[in-house]
A tleap script that builds the chain and sets N, CA, C and O, in Angstrom:
source leaprc.protein.ff14SB
mol = sequence {
  NMET SER SER SER THR TYR GLN VAL VAL ALA
  PHE TRP ASP GLU GLU ALA SER VAL TRP VAL
  ALA THR SER ASP ASP VAL PRO GLY LEU VAL
  THR GLU ALA GLU THR ILE GLU VAL LEU SER
  GLN LYS LEU HIE VAL MET ILE PRO GLU LEU
  LEU VAL LEU ASN GLN VAL ILE PRO GLU ASN
  HIE HIE GLU PRO ILE ALA PHE LYS LEU THR
  SER GLU ARG GLN GLU GLN ILE LYS VAL ALA
  CSER
}
set mol.1.N position { -33.195 -73.231 30.194 }
set mol.1.CA position { -32.402 -74.537 30.566 }
set mol.1.C position { -32.841 -75.445 31.174 }
set mol.1.O position { -32.021 -76.288 31.536 }
set mol.2.N position { -34.302 -75.655 31.537 }
set mol.2.CA position { -35.025 -77.152 31.798 }
set mol.2.C position { -34.640 -77.804 30.745 }
set mol.2.O position { -33.950 -78.715 31.203 }
set mol.3.N position { -34.667 -77.930 29.225 }
set mol.3.CA position { -33.731 -79.283 28.733 }
set mol.3.C position { -32.218 -79.272 28.709 }
set mol.3.O position { -31.726 -79.608 27.632 }
set mol.4.N position { -31.779 -79.104 29.222 }
set mol.4.CA position { -29.847 -79.027 29.027 }
set mol.4.C position { -29.886 -79.868 30.460 }
set mol.4.O position { -30.797 -79.890 31.287 }
set mol.5.N position { -28.865 -80.414 30.482 }
set mol.5.CA position { -28.183 -81.380 31.512 }
set mol.5.C position { -27.698 -80.035 32.364 }
set mol.5.O position { -27.485 -78.878 32.003 }
set mol.6.N position { -27.615 -80.717 33.691 }
set mol.6.CA position { -27.077 -79.783 34.654 }
set mol.6.C position { -26.100 -80.680 35.098 }
set mol.6.O position { -26.161 -81.899 35.265 }
set mol.7.N position { -25.025 -79.739 35.293 }
set mol.7.CA position { -23.577 -80.072 35.610 }
set mol.7.C position { -23.148 -79.745 37.171 }
set mol.7.O position { -22.789 -78.720 37.749 }
set mol.8.N position { -23.363 -81.135 37.577 }
set mol.8.CA position { -22.936 -80.954 38.796 }
set mol.8.C position { -21.664 -81.879 38.960 }
set mol.8.O position { -21.624 -82.856 38.213 }
set mol.9.N position { -20.590 -81.687 39.871 }
set mol.9.CA position { -19.013 -81.675 40.004 }
set mol.9.C position { -19.042 -82.405 41.757 }
set mol.9.O position { -19.794 -81.923 42.604 }
set mol.10.N position { -18.230 -83.442 42.029 }
set mol.10.CA position { -17.771 -83.719 43.355 }
set mol.10.C position { -16.983 -84.041 43.449 }
set mol.10.O position { -16.460 -84.430 42.404 }
set mol.11.N position { -16.141 -84.188 44.797 }
set mol.11.CA position { -14.828 -84.213 45.226 }
set mol.11.C position { -14.872 -85.057 46.514 }
set mol.11.O position { -15.888 -85.200 47.195 }
set mol.12.N position { -13.537 -85.664 46.810 }
set mol.12.CA position { -13.619 -86.531 47.761 }
set mol.12.C position { -12.875 -85.589 48.355 }
set mol.12.O position { -12.027 -84.864 47.835 }
set mol.13.N position { -13.423 -85.660 50.069 }
set mol.13.CA position { -12.932 -84.388 51.147 }
set mol.13.C position { -12.141 -85.889 52.330 }
set mol.13.O position { -12.682 -86.609 53.170 }
set mol.14.N position { -10.843 -85.818 51.878 }
set mol.14.CA position { -10.012 -87.003 52.682 }
set mol.14.C position { -10.244 -86.589 54.150 }
set mol.14.O position { -10.142 -87.648 54.769 }
set mol.15.N position { -10.471 -85.726 54.915 }
set mol.15.CA position { -10.922 -85.147 56.179 }
set mol.15.C position { -11.808 -85.802 56.586 }
set mol.15.O position { -11.922 -86.726 57.391 }
set mol.16.N position { -12.509 -85.183 55.891 }
set mol.16.CA position { -14.160 -85.361 56.376 }
set mol.16.C position { -14.348 -86.889 56.177 }
set mol.16.O position { -14.875 -87.414 57.157 }
set mol.17.N position { -14.076 -87.672 55.238 }
set mol.17.CA position { -13.993 -88.432 54.274 }
set mol.17.C position { -15.447 -88.711 53.772 }
set mol.17.O position { -16.135 -89.474 54.451 }
set mol.18.N position { -15.842 -88.294 52.919 }
set mol.18.CA position { -16.850 -87.163 52.124 }
set mol.18.C position { -16.879 -86.875 50.964 }
set mol.18.O position { -16.021 -86.139 50.476 }
set mol.19.N position { -18.020 -87.466 50.159 }
set mol.19.CA position { -18.119 -86.773 48.618 }
set mol.19.C position { -18.729 -85.281 48.847 }
set mol.19.O position { -19.700 -84.983 49.542 }
set mol.20.N position { -18.187 -84.725 48.343 }
set mol.20.CA position { -18.722 -83.378 48.273 }
set mol.20.C position { -19.574 -82.708 47.018 }
set mol.20.O position { -18.782 -82.178 46.239 }
set mol.21.N position { -20.769 -82.592 46.646 }
set mol.21.CA position { -21.262 -82.256 45.187 }
set mol.21.C position { -21.679 -80.793 45.352 }
set mol.21.O position { -22.340 -80.302 46.268 }
set mol.22.N position { -21.098 -80.133 44.155 }
set mol.22.CA position { -21.434 -78.318 43.769 }
set mol.22.C position { -22.068 -78.660 42.599 }
set mol.22.O position { -22.199 -79.672 41.911 }
set mol.23.N position { -22.545 -77.122 42.575 }
set mol.23.CA position { -23.006 -76.920 41.053 }
set mol.23.C position { -23.362 -75.301 40.660 }
set mol.23.O position { -24.199 -74.573 41.194 }
set mol.24.N position { -22.641 -75.062 39.791 }
set mol.24.CA position { -22.546 -73.501 39.371 }
set mol.24.C position { -24.231 -73.498 38.800 }
set mol.24.O position { -24.866 -72.447 38.889 }
set mol.25.N position { -24.973 -74.917 38.138 }
set mol.25.CA position { -25.926 -74.842 37.297 }
set mol.25.C position { -27.438 -75.012 38.247 }
set mol.25.O position { -28.625 -74.920 37.934 }
set mol.26.N position { -26.981 -75.196 39.072 }
set mol.26.CA position { -28.282 -75.753 40.269 }
set mol.26.C position { -27.852 -74.490 41.520 }
set mol.26.O position { -26.872 -74.727 42.227 }
set mol.27.N position { -28.601 -73.230 41.721 }
set mol.27.CA position { -28.275 -72.634 42.960 }
set mol.27.C position { -28.442 -73.251 43.820 }
set mol.27.O position { -29.312 -74.121 43.829 }
set mol.28.N position { -27.427 -72.926 45.130 }
set mol.28.CA position { -27.889 -73.117 46.473 }
set mol.28.C position { -27.504 -75.001 46.428 }
set mol.28.O position { -27.917 -75.711 47.345 }
set mol.29.N position { -26.845 -75.485 45.480 }
set mol.29.CA position { -26.542 -76.838 45.828 }
set mol.29.C position { -25.106 -77.046 46.370 }
set mol.29.O position { -24.005 -76.745 45.907 }
set mol.30.N position { -25.487 -77.650 47.487 }
set mol.30.CA position { -23.855 -77.929 48.518 }
set mol.30.C position { -24.577 -79.321 48.967 }
set mol.30.O position { -25.403 -79.132 49.860 }
set mol.31.N position { -24.462 -80.550 48.586 }
set mol.31.CA position { -24.490 -81.724 50.113 }
set mol.31.C position { -23.178 -82.144 49.244 }
set mol.31.O position { -22.633 -81.803 48.194 }
set mol.32.N position { -22.859 -83.743 51.029 }
set mol.32.CA position { -22.526 -84.471 50.893 }
set mol.32.C position { -22.954 -85.835 51.379 }
set mol.32.O position { -24.077 -85.929 51.874 }
set mol.33.N position { -22.165 -86.930 51.290 }
set mol.33.CA position { -22.596 -87.899 51.096 }
set mol.33.C position { -21.513 -89.167 51.623 }
set mol.33.O position { -20.620 -88.872 50.828 }
set mol.34.N position { -21.017 -90.197 52.277 }
set mol.34.CA position { -19.844 -90.991 52.593 }
set mol.34.C position { -19.674 -91.649 51.451 }
set mol.34.O position { -18.707 -92.387 51.635 }
set mol.35.N position { -20.219 -91.833 50.009 }
set mol.35.CA position { -20.502 -92.985 48.920 }
set mol.35.C position { -20.780 -92.141 47.914 }
set mol.35.O position { -21.377 -91.082 48.106 }
set mol.36.N position { -20.198 -92.703 46.265 }
set mol.36.CA position { -21.199 -91.929 45.505 }
set mol.36.C position { -22.403 -92.097 45.464 }
set mol.36.O position { -23.180 -91.149 45.569 }
set mol.37.N position { -22.846 -93.491 45.282 }
set mol.37.CA position { -23.765 -93.614 44.757 }
set mol.37.C position { -24.969 -93.257 45.982 }
set mol.37.O position { -26.145 -93.440 45.667 }
set mol.38.N position { -24.709 -92.844 47.109 }
set mol.38.CA position { -25.788 -92.317 48.067 }
set mol.38.C position { -25.807 -90.640 47.748 }
set mol.38.O position { -26.758 -89.863 47.661 }
set mol.39.N position { -24.769 -90.488 47.652 }
set mol.39.CA position { -24.984 -89.169 46.769 }
set mol.39.C position { -25.456 -88.418 45.660 }
set mol.39.O position { -25.644 -87.205 45.569 }
set mol.40.N position { -25.711 -89.850 44.358 }
set mol.40.CA position { -26.424 -89.713 43.734 }
set mol.40.C position { -28.204 -89.659 44.151 }
set mol.40.O position { -29.020 -88.760 43.950 }
set mol.41.N position { -28.348 -90.826 44.708 }
set mol.41.CA position { -29.498 -89.954 45.396 }
set mol.41.C position { -29.643 -89.404 45.778 }
set mol.41.O position { -30.855 -89.274 45.949 }
set mol.42.N position { -28.915 -88.508 46.334 }
set mol.42.CA position { -29.559 -87.433 47.271 }
set mol.42.C position { -29.704 -86.133 45.992 }
set mol.42.O position { -30.477 -85.175 45.989 }
set mol.43.N position { -28.952 -86.415 45.250 }
set mol.43.CA position { -29.059 -85.379 43.780 }
set mol.43.C position { -30.069 -85.367 42.748 }
set mol.43.O position { -30.314 -84.535 41.875 }
set mol.44.N position { -30.574 -86.417 43.025 }
set mol.44.CA position { -31.948 -86.909 42.242 }
set mol.44.C position { -33.110 -86.734 42.844 }
set mol.44.O position { -34.164 -87.097 42.323 }
set mol.45.N position { -33.010 -85.915 44.500 }
set mol.45.CA position { -34.071 -85.382 45.007 }
set mol.45.C position { -33.954 -83.830 45.806 }
set mol.45.O position { -34.851 -83.118 46.257 }
set mol.46.N position { -32.277 -83.609 45.771 }
set mol.46.CA position { -32.006 -81.911 45.400 }
set mol.46.C position { -32.246 -81.672 44.291 }
set mol.46.O position { -33.199 -80.895 44.339 }
set mol.47.N position { -31.976 -81.852 43.248 }
set mol.47.CA position { -32.024 -80.967 41.690 }
set mol.47.C position { -33.566 -80.301 41.384 }
set mol.47.O position { -33.680 -79.095 41.161 }
set mol.48.N position { -34.203 -80.801 41.392 }
set mol.48.CA position { -35.572 -80.514 41.163 }
set mol.48.C position { -35.681 -79.771 42.284 }
set mol.48.O position { -35.319 -78.604 42.139 }
set mol.49.N position { -36.159 -80.154 43.623 }
set mol.49.CA position { -36.323 -79.278 44.531 }
set mol.49.C position { -35.972 -77.613 44.263 }
set mol.49.O position { -36.752 -76.664 44.183 }
set mol.50.N position { -34.364 -77.662 44.151 }
set mol.50.CA position { -33.195 -76.414 43.952 }
set mol.50.C position { -34.007 -76.013 43.028 }
set mol.50.O position { -34.384 -74.881 43.329 }
set mol.51.N position { -34.526 -76.408 41.935 }
set mol.51.CA position { -34.872 -75.669 41.018 }
set mol.51.C position { -35.722 -75.103 40.701 }
set mol.51.O position { -35.651 -74.254 39.813 }
set mol.52.N position { -37.070 -75.478 41.497 }
set mol.52.CA position { -38.240 -75.415 41.575 }
set mol.52.C position { -37.855 -74.191 42.357 }
set mol.52.O position { -37.703 -73.112 41.784 }
set mol.53.N position { -37.689 -74.335 43.678 }
set mol.53.CA position { -37.031 -72.806 44.507 }
set mol.53.C position { -36.854 -71.615 43.828 }
set mol.53.O position { -37.410 -70.517 43.861 }
set mol.54.N position { -35.706 -72.230 43.042 }
set mol.54.CA position { -35.073 -70.729 42.678 }
set mol.54.C position { -35.937 -70.320 41.554 }
set mol.54.O position { -35.641 -69.206 41.121 }
set mol.55.N position { -36.983 -70.939 40.921 }
set mol.55.CA position { -37.460 -71.022 40.127 }
set mol.55.C position { -37.038 -70.897 38.585 }
set mol.55.O position { -37.386 -70.131 37.687 }
set mol.56.N position { -36.126 -71.988 38.659 }
set mol.56.CA position { -35.424 -71.927 37.260 }
set mol.56.C position { -36.166 -73.084 36.707 }
set mol.56.O position { -35.447 -73.600 35.851 }
set mol.57.N position { -37.163 -73.646 36.808 }
set mol.57.CA position { -37.778 -74.534 36.445 }
set mol.57.C position { -39.412 -74.085 36.997 }
set mol.57.O position { -39.511 -73.728 38.171 }
set mol.58.N position { -40.436 -74.110 36.284 }
set mol.58.CA position { -41.587 -74.529 37.368 }
set mol.58.C position { -42.138 -75.481 38.307 }
set mol.58.O position { -41.581 -76.570 38.442 }
set mol.59.N position { -43.546 -75.081 39.207 }
set mol.59.CA position { -43.044 -76.034 39.708 }
set mol.59.C position { -44.460 -77.524 39.199 }
set mol.59.O position { -44.815 -78.574 39.734 }
set mol.60.N position { -44.754 -76.958 38.235 }
set mol.60.CA position { -45.396 -78.413 37.476 }
set mol.60.C position { -44.779 -78.773 36.444 }
set mol.60.O position { -45.476 -79.008 35.457 }
set mol.61.N position { -43.320 -78.932 36.330 }
set mol.61.CA position { -42.725 -79.382 35.632 }
set mol.61.C position { -42.429 -80.817 35.289 }
set mol.61.O position { -42.015 -81.448 36.261 }
set mol.62.N position { -42.529 -81.515 34.152 }
set mol.62.CA position { -43.023 -82.557 34.715 }
set mol.62.C position { -41.584 -83.794 33.202 }
set mol.62.O position { -41.566 -84.975 32.854 }
set mol.63.N position { -41.030 -83.000 32.978 }
set mol.63.CA position { -40.449 -83.852 31.618 }
set mol.63.C position { -39.039 -84.124 32.985 }
set mol.63.O position { -38.776 -83.511 34.020 }
set mol.64.N position { -38.424 -85.322 32.314 }
set mol.64.CA position { -37.159 -85.239 32.861 }
set mol.64.C position { -36.069 -84.606 33.247 }
set mol.64.O position { -35.808 -83.645 32.524 }
set mol.65.N position { -35.109 -84.840 34.387 }
set mol.65.CA position { -34.027 -83.417 34.383 }
set mol.65.C position { -32.874 -84.296 34.613 }
set mol.65.O position { -32.513 -84.936 35.601 }
set mol.66.N position { -32.390 -84.152 33.416 }
set mol.66.CA position { -30.564 -84.388 33.264 }
set mol.66.C position { -29.833 -83.805 33.790 }
set mol.66.O position { -29.834 -82.579 33.676 }
set mol.67.N position { -28.724 -84.606 34.743 }
set mol.67.CA position { -27.566 -83.999 35.519 }
set mol.67.C position { -26.482 -85.363 34.881 }
set mol.67.O position { -26.605 -86.575 34.704 }
set mol.68.N position { -25.137 -84.063 34.636 }
set mol.68.CA position { -23.953 -84.885 35.244 }
set mol.68.C position { -23.759 -85.022 36.097 }
set mol.68.O position { -24.344 -84.254 36.860 }
set mol.69.N position { -22.914 -85.950 36.684 }
set mol.69.CA position { -22.241 -85.892 38.157 }
set mol.69.C position { -20.319 -86.473 37.419 }
set mol.69.O position { -19.994 -87.601 37.046 }
set mol.70.N position { -19.761 -85.652 37.443 }
set mol.70.CA position { -17.822 -85.605 37.367 }
set mol.70.C position { -17.413 -85.591 38.970 }
set mol.70.O position { -17.678 -84.628 39.690 }
set mol.71.N position { -16.831 -86.610 39.371 }
set mol.71.CA position { -16.443 -86.692 40.647 }
set mol.71.C position { -14.772 -86.821 40.234 }
set mol.71.O position { -14.387 -87.396 39.216 }
set mol.72.N position { -14.013 -86.271 41.078 }
set mol.72.CA position { -12.463 -86.383 41.221 }
set mol.72.C position { -11.999 -86.581 43.230 }
set mol.72.O position { -12.202 -86.062 44.327 }
set mol.73.N position { -11.327 -87.642 42.595 }
set mol.73.CA position { -10.531 -88.486 44.048 }
set mol.73.C position { -8.752 -88.480 44.022 }
set mol.73.O position { -8.305 -89.587 43.723 }
set mol.74.N position { -8.191 -87.915 44.163 }
set mol.74.CA position { -7.039 -87.548 44.655 }
set mol.74.C position { -6.506 -88.872 45.502 }
set mol.74.O position { -7.063 -88.862 46.600 }
set mol.75.N position { -5.538 -90.106 45.352 }
set mol.75.CA position { -5.539 -90.189 46.411 }
set mol.75.C position { -3.668 -90.909 46.760 }
set mol.75.O position { -2.932 -90.915 45.774 }
set mol.76.N position { -3.342 -91.202 47.500 }
set mol.76.CA position { -1.471 -90.844 47.314 }
set mol.76.C position { -1.073 -92.589 47.756 }
set mol.76.O position { -1.970 -92.977 48.504 }
set mol.77.N position { -0.488 -93.216 47.622 }
set mol.77.CA position { -0.140 -93.956 47.439 }
set mol.77.C position { 1.187 -94.417 48.516 }
set mol.77.O position { 2.034 -93.826 47.848 }
set mol.78.N position { 1.738 -94.825 49.294 }
set mol.78.CA position { 2.802 -95.115 49.712 }
set mol.78.C position { 3.255 -96.753 49.120 }
set mol.78.O position { 2.777 -97.866 48.902 }
set mol.79.N position { 4.405 -96.048 49.060 }
set mol.79.CA position { 5.562 -97.823 48.827 }
set mol.79.C position { 6.300 -98.051 49.764 }
set mol.79.O position { 6.896 -97.392 50.616 }
set mol.80.N position { 6.122 -99.598 49.356 }
set mol.80.CA position { 6.657 -100.312 50.724 }
set mol.80.C position { 8.069 -100.744 50.438 }
set mol.80.O position { 8.298 -101.446 49.453 }
set mol.81.N position { 8.884 -100.415 51.131 }
set mol.81.CA position { 10.437 -99.872 51.242 }
set mol.81.C position { 11.517 -101.598 51.237 }
set mol.81.O position { 12.745 -101.559 51.310 }
savepdb mol mol.pdb
quit
């Protein structure tokens, strides 16, 4: 799977006020951040570490790793009367 794009899904946790990311493609990936930009930065570090740790890719892997971050956020808007 090292030549494919790893899918990561993020959703907004309204109660905690953070983005939460998980992935079926990256074993053990669960992380959160206050902004989607910070979340993406964390994923740049965590994804390769977890892929090596879980022996999905070898430790000496030097090819770029692609991931697709899909985010979902639902909000409610109060209509002024």
